[in-house]
MMTF fields as JSON, N, C-alpha, C and O atoms, coordinates in Angstrom:
{
  "mmtfVersion": "1.0.0",
  "mmtfProducer": "UNKNOWN",
  "numBonds": 303,
  "numAtoms": 304,
  "numGroups": 76,
  "numChains": 1,
  "numModels": 1,
  "chainsPerModel": [1],
  "groupsPerChain": [76],
  "chainIdList": ["A"],
  "bondAtomList": [4, 2, 8, 6, 12, 10, 16, 14, 20, 18, 24, 22, 28, 26, 32, 30, 36, 34, 40, 38, 44, 42, 48, 46, 52, 50, 56, 54, 60, 58, 64, 62, 68, 66, 72, 70, 76, 74, 80, 78, 84, 82, 88, 86, 92, 90, 96, 94, 100, 98, 104, 102, 108, 106, 112, 110, 116, 114, 120, 118, 124, 122, 128, 126, 132, 130, 136, 134, 140, 138, 144, 142, 148, 146, 152, 150, 156, 154, 160, 158, 164, 162, 168, 166, 172, 170, 176, 174, 180, 178, 184, 182, 188, 186, 192, 190, 196, 194, 200, 198, 204, 202, 208, 206, 212, 210, 216, 214, 220, 218, 224, 222, 228, 226, 232, 230, 236, 234, 240, 238, 244, 242, 248, 246, 252, 250, 256, 254, 260, 258, 264, 262, 268, 266, 272, 270, 276, 274, 280, 278, 284, 282, 288, 286, 292, 290, 296, 294, 300, 298],
  "bondOrderList": [1, 1, 1, 1, 1, 1, 1, 1, 1, 1, 1, 1, 1, 1, 1, 1, 1, 1, 1, 1, 1, 1, 1, 1, 1, 1, 1, 1, 1, 1, 1, 1, 1, 1, 1, 1, 1, 1, 1, 1, 1, 1, 1, 1, 1, 1, 1, 1, 1, 1, 1, 1, 1, 1, 1, 1, 1, 1, 1, 1, 1, 1, 1, 1, 1, 1, 1, 1, 1, 1, 1, 1, 1, 1, 1],
  "groupList": [{"groupName": "MET", "atomNameList": ["N", "CA", "C", "O"], "elementList": ["N", "C", "C", "O"], "formalChargeList": [0, 0, 0, 0], "bondAtomList": [1, 0, 2, 1, 3, 2], "bondOrderList": [1, 1, 2], "singleLetterCode": "M", "chemCompType": "L-PEPTIDE LINKING"}, {"groupName": "LYS", "atomNameList": ["N", "CA", "C", "O"], "elementList": ["N", "C", "C", "O"], "formalChargeList": [0, 0, 0, 0], "bondAtomList": [1, 0, 2, 1, 3, 2], "bondOrderList": [1, 1, 2], "singleLetterCode": "K", "chemCompType": "L-PEPTIDE LINKING"}, {"groupName": "ALA", "atomNameList": ["N", "CA", "C", "O"], "elementList": ["N", "C", "C", "O"], "formalChargeList": [0, 0, 0, 0], "bondAtomList": [1, 0, 2, 1, 3, 2], "bondOrderList": [1, 1, 2], "singleLetterCode": "A", "chemCompType": "L-PEPTIDE LINKING"}, {"groupName": "ILE", "atomNameList": ["N", "CA", "C", "O"], "elementList": ["N", "C", "C", "O"], "formalChargeList": [0, 0, 0, 0], "bondAtomList": [1, 0, 2, 1, 3, 2], "bondOrderList": [1, 1, 2], "singleLetterCode": "I", "chemCompType": "L-PEPTIDE LINKING"}, {"groupName": "SER", "atomNameList": ["N", "CA", "C", "O"], "elementList": ["N", "C", "C", "O"], "formalChargeList": [0, 0, 0, 0], "bondAtomList": [1, 0, 2, 1, 3, 2], "bondOrderList": [1, 1, 2], "singleLetterCode": "S", "chemCompType": "L-PEPTIDE LINKING"}, {"groupName": "ASP", "atomNameList": ["N", "CA", "C", "O"], "elementList": ["N", "C", "C", "O"], "formalChargeList": [0, 0, 0, 0], "bondAtomList": [1, 0, 2, 1, 3, 2], "bondOrderList": [1, 1, 2], "singleLetterCode": "D", "chemCompType": "L-PEPTIDE LINKING"}, {"groupName": "LEU", "atomNameList": ["N", "CA", "C", "O"], "elementList": ["N", "C", "C", "O"], "formalChargeList": [0, 0, 0, 0], "bondAtomList": [1, 0, 2, 1, 3, 2], "bondOrderList": [1, 1, 2], "singleLetterCode": "L", "chemCompType": "L-PEPTIDE LINKING"}, {"groupName": "GLN", "atomNameList": ["N", "CA", "C", "O"], "elementList": ["N", "C", "C", "O"], "formalChargeList": [0, 0, 0, 0], "bondAtomList": [1, 0, 2, 1, 3, 2], "bondOrderList": [1, 1, 2], "singleLetterCode": "Q", "chemCompType": "L-PEPTIDE LINKING"}, {"groupName": "PHE", "atomNameList": ["N", "CA", "C", "O"], "elementList": ["N", "C", "C", "O"], "formalChargeList": [0, 0, 0, 0], "bondAtomList": [1, 0, 2, 1, 3, 2], "bondOrderList": [1, 1, 2], "singleLetterCode": "F", "chemCompType": "L-PEPTIDE LINKING"}, {"groupName": "VAL", "atomNameList": ["N", "CA", "C", "O"], "elementList": ["N", "C", "C", "O"], "formalChargeList": [0, 0, 0, 0], "bondAtomList": [1, 0, 2, 1, 3, 2], "bondOrderList": [1, 1, 2], "singleLetterCode": "V", "chemCompType": "L-PEPTIDE LINKING"}, {"groupName": "ARG", "atomNameList": ["N", "CA", "C", "O"], "elementList": ["N", "C", "C", "O"], "formalChargeList": [0, 0, 0, 0], "bondAtomList": [1, 0, 2, 1, 3, 2], "bondOrderList": [1, 1, 2], "singleLetterCode": "R", "chemCompType": "L-PEPTIDE LINKING"}, {"groupName": "HIS", "atomNameList": ["N", "CA", "C", "O"], "elementList": ["N", "C", "C", "O"], "formalChargeList": [0, 0, 0, 0], "bondAtomList": [1, 0, 2, 1, 3, 2], "bondOrderList": [1, 1, 2], "singleLetterCode": "H", "chemCompType": "L-PEPTIDE LINKING"}, {"groupName": "GLY", "atomNameList": ["N", "CA", "C", "O"], "elementList": ["N", "C", "C", "O"], "formalChargeList": [0, 0, 0, 0], "bondAtomList": [1, 0, 2, 1, 3, 2], "bondOrderList": [1, 1, 2], "singleLetterCode": "G", "chemCompType": "PEPTIDE LINKING"}, {"groupName": "THR", "atomNameList": ["N", "CA", "C", "O"], "elementList": ["N", "C", "C", "O"], "formalChargeList": [0, 0, 0, 0], "bondAtomList": [1, 0, 2, 1, 3, 2], "bondOrderList": [1, 1, 2], "singleLetterCode": "T", "chemCompType": "L-PEPTIDE LINKING"}, {"groupName": "CYS", "atomNameList": ["N", "CA", "C", "O"], "elementList": ["N", "C", "C", "O"], "formalChargeList": [0, 0, 0, 0], "bondAtomList": [1, 0, 2, 1, 3, 2], "bondOrderList": [1, 1, 2], "singleLetterCode": "C", "chemCompType": "L-PEPTIDE LINKING"}, {"groupName": "PRO", "atomNameList": ["N", "CA", "C", "O"], "elementList": ["N", "C", "C", "O"], "formalChargeList": [0, 0, 0, 0], "bondAtomList": [1, 0, 2, 1, 3, 2], "bondOrderList": [1, 1, 2], "singleLetterCode": "P", "chemCompType": "L-PEPTIDE LINKING"}, {"groupName": "GLU", "atomNameList": ["N", "CA", "C", "O"], "elementList": ["N", "C", "C", "O"], "formalChargeList": [0, 0, 0, 0], "bondAtomList": [1, 0, 2, 1, 3, 2], "bondOrderList": [1, 1, 2], "singleLetterCode": "E", "chemCompType": "L-PEPTIDE LINKING"}, {"groupName": "ASN", "atomNameList": ["N", "CA", "C", "O"], "elementList": ["N", "C", "C", "O"], "formalChargeList": [0, 0, 0, 0], "bondAtomList": [1, 0, 2, 1, 3, 2], "bondOrderList": [1, 1, 2], "singleLetterCode": "N", "chemCompType": "L-PEPTIDE LINKING"}],
  "groupTypeList": [0, 1, 1, 2, 3, 4, 4, 2, 5, 5, 6, 2, 7, 8, 9, 10, 1, 11, 10, 1, 4, 6, 12, 0, 13, 7, 9, 5, 6, 2, 12, 2, 14, 12, 6, 12, 15, 10, 8, 3, 12, 5, 6, 16, 10, 12, 1, 15, 13, 14, 16, 3, 12, 1, 13, 6, 7, 6, 6, 13, 0, 6, 12, 3, 16, 6, 13, 2, 3, 2, 10, 13, 5, 4, 17, 5],
  "groupIdList": [1, 2, 3, 4, 5, 6, 7, 8, 9, 10, 11, 12, 13, 14, 15, 16, 17, 18, 19, 20, 21, 22, 23, 24, 25, 26, 27, 28, 29, 30, 31, 32, 33, 34, 35, 36, 37, 38, 39, 40, 41, 42, 43, 44, 45, 46, 47, 48, 49, 50, 51, 52, 53, 54, 55, 56, 57, 58, 59, 60, 61, 62, 63, 64, 65, 66, 67, 68, 69, 70, 71, 72, 73, 74, 75, 76],
  "secStructList": [7, 7, 7, 7, 7, 7, 1, 2, 2, 2, 2, 2, 2, 2, 2, 2, 2, 2, 2, 2, 2, 6, 6, 7, 7, 2, 2, 2, 2, 2, 2, 2, 2, 6, 7, 7, 2, 2, 2, 2, 2, 2, 2, 2, 6, 6, 7, 6, 6, 7, 7, 2, 2, 2, 2, 2, 2, 2, 2, 2, 2, 2, 6, 7, 7, 7, 7, 7, 7, 7, 7, 7, 7, 6, 6, 7],
  "xCoordList": [-5.831, -6.82, -7.505, -6.84, -8.815, -9.596, -10.282, -10.831, -10.255, -10.851, -11.362, -10.655, -12.581, -13.132, -12.56, -12.626, -12.008, -11.429, -12.304, -12.455, -12.878, -13.746, -13.338, -14.029, -12.213, -11.742, -10.238, -9.632, -9.657, -8.228, -7.94, -6.883, -8.872, -8.691, -8.695, -7.918, -9.573, -9.589, -8.25, -7.704, -7.729, -6.445, -5.329, -4.441, -5.38, -4.367, -4.311, -3.233, -5.458, -5.518, -5.021, -4.303, -5.406, -5.001, -3.485, -2.846, -2.915, -1.465, -0.704, 0.26, -1.136, -0.456, -0.472, 0.553, -1.644, -1.771, -0.885, -0.23, -0.865, -0.06, 1.438, 2.207, 1.844, 3.259, 3.699, 4.758, 2.883, 3.231, 3.27, 4.095, 2.38, 2.383, 3.668, 4.069, 4.307, 5.588, 6.774, 7.92, 6.497, 7.551, 8.387, 9.549, 7.807, 8.537, 8.126, 6.97, 9.099, 8.796, 8.477, 8.679, 7.982, 7.742, 9.042, 9.057, 10.125, 11.432, 11.902, 12.428, 11.713, 12.063, 11.312, 11.903, 10.017, 9.176, 9.568, 9.642, 9.818, 10.234, 11.498, 11.582, 12.474, 13.725, 13.547, 14.185, 12.676, 12.467, 11.794, 12.019, 10.968, 10.272, 10.721, 10.105, 11.783, 12.349, 11.502, 11.527, 10.761, 9.934, 10.403, 11.141, 9.978, 10.35, 9.464, 8.292, 10.011, 9.218, 8.019, 6.983, 8.168, 7.051, 5.857, 4.714, 6.124, 5.03, 4.327, 3.098, 5.105, 4.526, 3.645, 2.526, 4.15, 3.379, 2.094, 1.035, 2.19, 0.995, -0.043, -1.23, 0.408, -0.512, -1.167, -2.374, -0.382, -0.916, -1.781, -2.49, -1.738, -2.634, -3.903, -4.791, -3.987, -5.185, -5.234, -6.314, -4.067, -4.045, -4.633, -4.097, -5.717, -6.411, -5.711, -6.14, -4.653, -3.988, -2.667, -1.87, -2.424, -1.2, -1.206, -2.24, -0.04, 0.089, -0.238, 0.257, -1.077, -1.504, -0.338, -0.27, 0.571, 1.717, 2.578, 2.983, 2.858, 3.654, 2.887, 3.467, 1.581, 0.757, 0.766, 0.887, 0.638, 0.681, 2.047, 2.137, 3.103, 4.46, 4.586, 5.148, 4.065, 4.119, 3.295, 3.751, 2.094, 1.25, 1.92, 1.864, 2.547, 3.262, 4.379, 4.549, 5.139, 6.245, 5.733, 6.385, 4.576, 3.999, 3.32, 2.897, 3.216, 2.557, 1.044, 0.353, 0.532, -0.913, -1.399, -0.919, -2.35, -2.931, -4.152, -5.033, -4.195, -5.321, -6.233, -5.808, -7.479, -8.44, -9.624, -10.17, -10.015, -11.173, -12.356, -12.253, -13.475, -14.691, -15.778, -16.092, -16.343, -17.406, -18.682, -19.084, -19.296, -20.565, -21.662, -21.594, -22.643, -23.774, -24.952, -25.142, -25.73, -26.917, -28.028, -28.371, -28.593, -29.622, -30.927, -31.832, -31.043, -32.255, -32.198, -33.161, -31.102, -30.98, -31.795, -31.807],
  "yCoordList": [0.16, -0.303, 0.932, 1.885, 0.9, 2.004, 1.538, 0.437, 2.369, 1.991, 3.234, 4.236, 3.164, 4.253, 4.147, 3.09, 5.236, 5.285, 6.19, 7.375, 5.638, 6.458, 6.447, 7.012, 5.801, 5.772, 5.527, 5.13, 5.774, 5.504, 4.014, 3.65, 3.156, 1.717, 1.327, 0.469, 1.959, 1.69, 2.06, 1.303, 3.227, 3.672, 2.73, 2.399, 2.305, 1.389, 0.101, -0.346, -0.486, -1.741, -1.557, -2.407, -0.441, -0.174, -0.008, -0.589, 0.788, 1.032, -0.266, -0.577, -1.021, -2.273, -3.233, -3.824, -3.386, -4.304, -3.853, -4.676, -2.563, -2.048, -2.21, -2.613, -1.893, -2.047, -3.493, -3.76, -4.42, -5.834, -6.294, -7.131, -5.748, -6.128, -5.678, -6.248, -4.656, -4.177, -4.933, -4.693, -5.844, -6.636, -5.852, -6.185, -4.812, -3.953, -4.25, -4.562, -4.145, -4.193, -2.767, -1.809, -2.638, -1.304, -0.523, 0.684, -1.189, -0.536, -0.078, 1.026, -0.923, -0.537, 0.724, 1.668, 0.731, 1.859, 3.12, 4.203, 2.976, 4.126, 4.75, 5.97, 3.923, 4.429, 5.072, 6.08, 4.488, 4.998, 6.363, 7.152, 6.646, 7.936, 8.876, 9.92, 8.513, 9.411, 9.572, 10.623, 8.545, 8.569, 7.475, 6.572, 7.56, 6.544, 5.313, 5.422, 4.141, 2.91, 2.977, 2.362, 3.717, 3.846, 4.517, 4.113, 5.552, 6.216, 5.239, 5.206, 4.442, 3.472, 2.491, 2.19, 2.003, 1.076, 1.702, 1.075, 2.944, 3.644, 3.793, 3.544, 4.196, 4.377, 3.052, 3.0, 1.989, 0.68, 0.044, -0.924, 0.562, 0.098, 0.951, 0.688, 1.962, 2.787, 3.891, 4.369, 4.31, 5.394, 6.655, 7.137, 7.183, 8.296, 9.651, 10.617, 9.736, 11.025, 11.149, 12.038, 10.272, 10.376, 11.694, 12.128, 12.315, 13.602, 13.468, 12.568, 14.373, 14.318, 14.559, 13.925, 15.452, 15.718, 14.484, 14.172, 13.783, 12.554, 11.471, 10.707, 11.417, 10.432, 10.677, 9.734, 11.936, 12.27, 11.958, 11.499, 12.201, 11.882, 10.38, 9.965, 9.583, 8.134, 7.666, 6.818, 8.207, 7.816, 8.151, 7.366, 9.305, 9.708, 8.725, 8.316, 8.347, 7.409, 6.061, 5.412, 5.64, 4.371, 4.46, 3.445, 5.674, 5.843, 5.817, 5.485, 6.17, 6.19, 7.626, 8.528, 7.817, 9.138, 9.282, 8.422, 10.359, 10.637, 11.63, 12.73, 11.239, 12.085, 12.338, 11.403, 13.578, 13.93, 14.203, 14.957, 13.584, 13.774, 14.234, 13.549, 15.392, 15.914, 15.099, 14.871, 14.676, 13.977, 15.013, 16.094, 14.691, 15.596, 15.049, 13.837, 15.94, 15.536, 15.27, 16.151, 14.077, 13.713, 14.464, 14.404, 15.177, 15.939, 17.355, 18.106, 17.745, 19.109, 19.273, 20.352],
  "zCoordList": [-9.051, -8.106, -7.506, -7.1, -7.458, -6.924, -5.648, -5.604, -4.611, -3.331, -2.627, -2.526, -2.146, -1.346, 0.067, 0.694, 0.553, 1.897, 2.745, 2.444, 3.8, 4.643, 6.107, 6.954, 6.402, 7.79, 7.819, 6.824, 8.986, 9.169, 8.973, 8.458, 9.379, 9.205, 7.727, 7.306, 6.939, 5.495, 4.863, 4.061, 5.227, 4.695, 5.135, 4.35, 6.389, 6.926, 6.118, 5.726, 5.871, 5.122, 3.692, 3.164, 3.067, 1.689, 1.593, 0.717, 2.498, 2.478, 2.741, 2.042, 3.748, 4.079, 2.892, 2.55, 2.264, 1.133, -0.03, -0.668, -0.3, -1.41, -1.115, -1.988, 0.117, 0.502, 0.316, -0.252, 0.796, 0.688, -0.766, -1.132, -1.595, -3.015, -3.706, -4.72, -3.152, -3.675, -3.084, -3.464, -2.157, -1.536, -0.544, -0.309, 0.041, 0.979, 2.42, 2.706, 3.31, 4.736, 5.191, 4.444, 6.411, 6.959, 7.051, 6.809, 7.396, 7.496, 6.117, 5.973, 5.108, 3.733, 3.325, 2.799, 3.57, 3.185, 3.94, 3.36, 5.23, 6.039, 5.465, 5.321, 5.138, 4.583, 3.222, 2.916, 2.4, 1.046, 1.024, 0.107, 2.03, 2.005, 3.123, 3.34, 3.829, 4.832, 6.082, 6.722, 6.428, 7.631, 8.582, 8.187, 9.819, 10.793, 10.691, 10.329, 11.007, 10.985, 11.939, 11.687, 13.018, 13.965, 13.29, 13.501, 12.469, 11.761, 10.829, 10.772, 10.098, 9.162, 9.934, 9.516, 11.046, 11.874, 12.39, 12.361, 12.864, 13.36, 12.251, 12.464, 11.078, 9.951, 9.576, 9.34, 9.519, 9.126, 10.207, 9.934, 11.413, 12.469, 12.529, 13.339, 11.679, 11.632, 12.657, 13.004, 13.155, 14.136, 13.481, 12.483, 14.03, 13.373, 13.489, 12.858, 14.276, 14.474, 13.722, 14.021, 12.752, 11.954, 11.179, 10.673, 11.099, 10.419, 8.934, 8.256, 8.442, 7.044, 6.093, 5.04, 6.435, 5.557, 5.362, 4.243, 6.451, 6.359, 5.605, 4.833, 5.839, 5.155, 3.651, 2.869, 3.244, 1.822, 1.225, 0.086, 1.981, 1.532, 1.268, 0.255, 2.179, 2.047, 0.844, 0.077, 0.675, -0.456, -1.779, -2.726, -1.845, -3.06, -3.371, -4.52, -2.354, -2.564, -3.062, -3.88, -2.574, -2.993, -4.362, -4.916, -4.904, -6.189, -6.091, -7.054, -4.912, -4.687, -4.82, -4.134, -5.706, -5.909, -5.006, -4.994, -4.266, -3.39, -4.101, -4.455, -4.307, -4.996, -4.074, -3.489, -3.946, -3.123, -4.033, -5.001, -3.714, -4.483, -3.52, -2.547, -3.801, -2.95, -3.187, -4.328, -2.113, -2.223, -2.382, -1.797, -3.151, -3.302, -2.532, -2.435, -1.993, -1.248, -2.248, -3.036, -2.23, -3.192, -2.95, -3.783, -1.816, -1.516, -2.074, -1.915, -2.724, -3.276, -4.525, -5.117]
}
């Protein structure tokens, strides 16, 4: 599944949907990737100040690849 993520809320929705598709609770996911359930909840609520390192750790555990694509200015 491919999805453009442009905000903390977009990431929150994507992570929540993927976690649920795997049949995992927030507590299950927290335990599987060595993070606290509070962090999982904060991320899934779209908290914009979640630590990037922990977020990347969680995405890796879920099997989600994060790819950055530079946008080009069409006026160049």
